[in-house]
N, C-alpha and C positions, 0 to 999 in steps of 0.2 A: 504493500500500500504506500502511496505517496503521502508524505507529510503535508498537512494543510498549510497553505501559504499564510504566513503571518507578516503583516505590514511592519517594516522596521520603524523604530521610534527615532525621532529627531534628537539632536543634542540636548541632554539634560531633561528629557521628557520622561525618563524612567531611571530607576536605580536598582541594582541587584546587590545584595549584601550577603556574605557568607562568613560565619564565625566558627572556628574549630576549637574544641575543648578536650582536655584530657580527662579520663576517668581514673581516679586514684583511690587508694585506701584512705579512709577518713583519719586514721591514726598515724600511719607510717608515711603516707603520701606515695607509696609505691604504686606504679601504674598497674591498672587492672584491665586485662583484655576482654571486656564484657559488653562492648557496644552491641554485639548481636543479641545478647540476652536482653538488653534494654529495649531494643526494637521489637524483639519477640514478645516481651511482656506487654507492649502497647498494642500490637496488631496480630499476635499469634502466628507470625511467620518470619522467616529470616529473609527480609527484603532489604533493598538498598535505600529506599526512600519511604518516609512516612509523611503524609501531607495533612496539614491542619488548616486548610484555607490559606491564609497569608504567609504562614511560616511552615517550613518543612524540616524534618531531620534526615540526615543521611550518614552513611558510613564513610570512612576514608581508607587509605592504604593499610593503616595499622589498626588493630582491633581495640586499642585503648582510646581512640579518638572518635568523637562524634561531632558532626557538623550541623549547625543550625543555619538556615538560609531562608531568604525571601522566596516564596513560591512564584518565580517569574519576577518581572520588574514591578516595582511599586512607584507611584507617581511622585512621591516625596519621601525624604528621609526624616522629616519632622515627626517626632513622637515614636520613631521606629524602635528606639531603645526599650520602650515599655513593652512592646510585643515580644522582643527577644527575651526580656527579663522574665516574663511569665513562663516561658518554656524552660529557662534555667531553673526556676523554682520547682516547676513540675518534674523535671528530670532528677533534680537532687532528691525530691521526695521519693521517686521511684527507686533511686539507688540506695536508699537507706537499708533495705533488706540485705544488700550485699556489703554493708558497712563501707559504702563508697560515696564519692561526691565528685563534682566537676572541679577541675583546677585550670585556671587561666595561665597566661604568660606564653611567650613565644617558644620557650623550651623548658622541659622539666629539669630541675636543678641537679638531680643526681640519678636519673635513669641510666641503666646500663643497656644500650641498644643490642649489644652482642648476645645478651641472654634474655632480655625482656621483650624483644620484638616478636609479635605475632601478627601475621598478615590476615586481612579479612578473607575468610574462606568460602564465602557464599557467592551471590550474584556478582558478575564481572570479575571474578577471581582470576580469570585468564590474563587480564591486563596487569594485575598486580604481580602475578607470577612471572610474567614476561619482564617486567621491571626488575624483579628480584634476580632472575636468571642472568640478566645483563650486568646489573650494577651491584648486586648484593645489598639489600635494603636494611641490613643490620648495622646501621650507622646513624649518627645524630642527624645528618643531612637528609635522611629519609624517614626515620622512625621517631624523631624527637623534634618536631617543629610544628607550631600552631600559628596560624595567621588569620587575618581578617581580609577577605577579598572584596573589592569594590568593582562592580561592573557598570560601565557607562556606555550608552548606545550611540550609534551613528547611523544616519539614514543612507548615505551614499559615499562615493569616493571623496567628494569635496569635504564632507563632514568628517570622514575618517582622517583626512590629512590634517585638519585643524585640531582634532582631538588628540591624535598621535603626537603632533608637534608639541602640544601643551603638556601632555602627560610625561613625555620624555624629559622635559625641563624640570618638572617638580619632583620626579622620582629620587634624585640624589639627596634631597633634604628631608624626605618623608621620615626616615628613621630618627631624625632629631626629635620628633614628637611622638613616635610610635614604638621605639625600641623598648623591649620588655624581657630581654633574654641575656642578662649579664652573667649568669652562673651556669656552669656546665660541669659535669663530672664531680660535683660537690665542691667546686672552688670557683673563685672569681676568675673569669676568663680573660679579662683585659679588653673585652669588646662590650659595648652597651647593647649591640645587636648581634649576638653570637649566632642567632638563627640564620641570618643572611650570610654570615661568614662561612658557616658550614654548608649552607644551601648552595652557595655559588661554586662549591667544589664537588658536589655530589655526583655530577655527571661528566667529570673531566675526561673520562674515557672517550666521550663523543662531544668535543667542545662546542659544536654548532648548536647543541640543544639549549644551552643557557647563554651562549655568547658572552658578552661582557656584562650581563644582567640588564644593563641599559639597552633597549632595543636599537637596532640600526636606524639610520635616518632614511626611512622609506615611507612614502606618503601616498601610496595607491595600493589597491588590492593586488593588482598584477605584479607590482614590484615586490610586495611583501611575500607573495607566493614564490616568486623566483629567487629572491635573495635570502629569505629566511626559511620558509616552510619546505620547499623542495630540497634545499641543501641538507636540511635536517633529516628528511625522510630518506634521502640517498645514503647519508652517513650511517643511519641506524639499520638500514635494510639487511646488511650481512649478519647482524645479530638478532634480527626480528623476522625469522623465516615465515612465521604465520601472519605477519603484517598487523599484529594486534596494536602496535604503538604508532602507526603512521597516520596519526590524526592530529588536529590542532592542539589537543591537550598535551602533546609531547613537548611543546614549546615551554621552556622554563625560564624565560626572561622575566624581569621584574614587572613587566606589563605585557600582556599577550593579546593579539587580535583574535577574536572568535568570529570569523566571518559567517559561520553557519547560523549565528544568532545576531550578527551585526552589533557586537559590543567589543570594547577593550576592557580586559580584566586586569586590575592593578593588584599585584601579589606581594608587594614589599612591606605590608603593614603587619607588624607583630600584633597578636591579639592582646587586648588590654585587660585590666582587672575586672571590668564589667561592661555590659553593653552601653551603659551611659558614657563611659570613657571612650569606648570604640566610636560611638557616634560623635563625640567631641572631635576626635581625630578626623573622622570622615567629613564632618562639616567644614573643617579647615581646609582639607585637601580639595574638596569639591569647589569651594569658594575661590581658591587660587587657580584651579584649572579653568573655571568660568572666566576669570579675569584675563588669563593668558589667551584663551580662545577669542575673547572680545577685543584683543589687542590693546588692553588697558595701558601697558607700558611700552611695548615694542610690537612691530609688525610680525605676523606669523612667519613671513619669509625669513626674518632674522633668526627665529627659533629653529627653523628647518636646517640652518647651516651648522648647528652644533653636532659634532661627531660623538659617537658613543664612548670612545676612549676617554675623551676629556670629561664627559659627564660621569663616567664610571670612576674616574680618579676622585672626584668630589664625593661620590657615594661611599667609597671605601673609607675615606676619612671620617665621614659622618657615622658609618657603621661602627667604627671604633670609638669615637669620641662624643657622639650625640650632639647635644646643644652647645657643648664646649668647643666644638670644631671651629678652628679659625678659617674663615673663608678668605682666600687671597686672589681669586679670579674676579676682578672687578667687572669685567664684561658680563660674567654670569649674573652677578648681583644686579647690574643695571637692567637685565631682562625682567626683573621683578620691581623695578623702580626703587631699588635700595641703594641710595647713593652714599655708601659708607666708605670711609677712607682708612680707618684704623680700628683695631680691636673689633673686627666684624665677625661675629659668631653665627653659627646656624640658629642658635636660640634667638638672637637679635633679629635675624631676617624673618623668623616666624612671628615674632611680636609685631614687626612692621606689617607683615602680610595679613595677619588677623585683623589688625587695626584698620587696614586699608579695604578689606574685602568682606568682612563678616559682621553682621549685626544679629545678635541672638536675644533680642528683647523678649520674644515670645517663648523662649526656652531657657529660663534661668538656670535649670539644672545642668544643661549642656554648657552654658557660659561658665558656670562654676568649675566644671570638670576641665574645660579647656584652660581656664585661668590657672588651675593647679599645675597642669602640664607645662604651661609657659613660665610660671613663676617658681615652681619647685623642681622642675625637670621632668623628663619622661619617666615612665614607670621603672625602667632599668635603674636610673639614677636614684629614684626613691627607694627601691629595693636595697641598693647598695648602702644608702644612708641608714637604712634600718638594720642591716646585717653587720655593718662595720667592715673594716679592711681585711681581717683574717677570720672569717666566721667559722664557728664550729658546726658540725652537722646538726646539732640541736638548735642553734641559732637560725640556720637556714630553714629547718623544718618549721620553726615558730613563725618566721616571717611569711613563708609561703602559705601557712595555715591562715594567717591574717589576710593575705591576698585572696585566698579562696573564700573567706568570709565576706570580703568586699563583693565578690561575684554573686554570692547568694543574696546579699542585701541590696545589690545594685548601687553600691557606693563608689567612692574614689579613695584610693589608698594614700593616706598621709602618715608618714612614719611615726610621728609622736601622737597621732590620734587615729589608730586603726578603726576600721568600720565596726 
């Protein structure tokens, strides 16, 4: 049967949001591979998706991660955090009988992927097994990373070009406000966004899959197909005899074009401590992309000139240092109307951008959450403030329990005043 034709949406006429959470033991925080049990308890079958109207649940590659997502595009992200929060509370209630709960943040602080990884064994398992056969998914870059994905629509090639040009520019500074993965293997990693640091290495066997994380400067479907997708499909073909992976989802850049549904999916956002905090980040990101698309500061033709290597260099600095990153590329800052000449940090550019592009008068909770991120630092920095410089396992456990409590209560993590 042919799929029914669905008319594509125009720029910013719809939003798709996906949030990934770990399932862990309530006491020890060890990961629990029971997403299939959770889904079975709800619908009586081991299926990949459970739909509840506007919000759906689905599985991921590994069995200890569950994804909550909008069921198709929603017309606005206003108030969306409340709908996600309802499902967080529902799932936590269902997990009580397993002495389990949901845990946020971009990476589990002490999971051992070599021994703790269990792949989803049910529907679509062939795809996961294909990945595992080629890359061995028992690593942090596969089994221990949780993100929030934002899908933005485009109607045609002209809108794709505008959206892709704008998204490429904002990607390098997103981790400044979204990083939430500073601890890995039970110790401070030295990176505020360790999720992206391990993610960018997880498919080095076939470099064309992730590229430089920042997508190449291509601004039409034909060029994208030729320069990104076909190259990737050709490179993986010798390893993927069944052809299970030669689809758009193989693309692992920080933003990927999904032409089958006319969207670009942004994948660089670590999941936050609660849907409220996630929506604070998403509001800021969307506002800046809108401003760039509307040529608020510079023409789109100027944005298209930026090559991925230059942008990736900025991204890697921000992945490590977050809002404390010193920005030294003045041409980049000018693209955002940020005319700073000294002590220009990623944190300062975000304060400038939020002041220039965003009013949240109707959403005081979102405004509060975003203010905490901008004034106290991203979640990674706040976690490190709470744990101290050389945290014991007990200290890490305590702080991540507090973060999990913020998720259940729908709050914002403040070190001296946990949720």
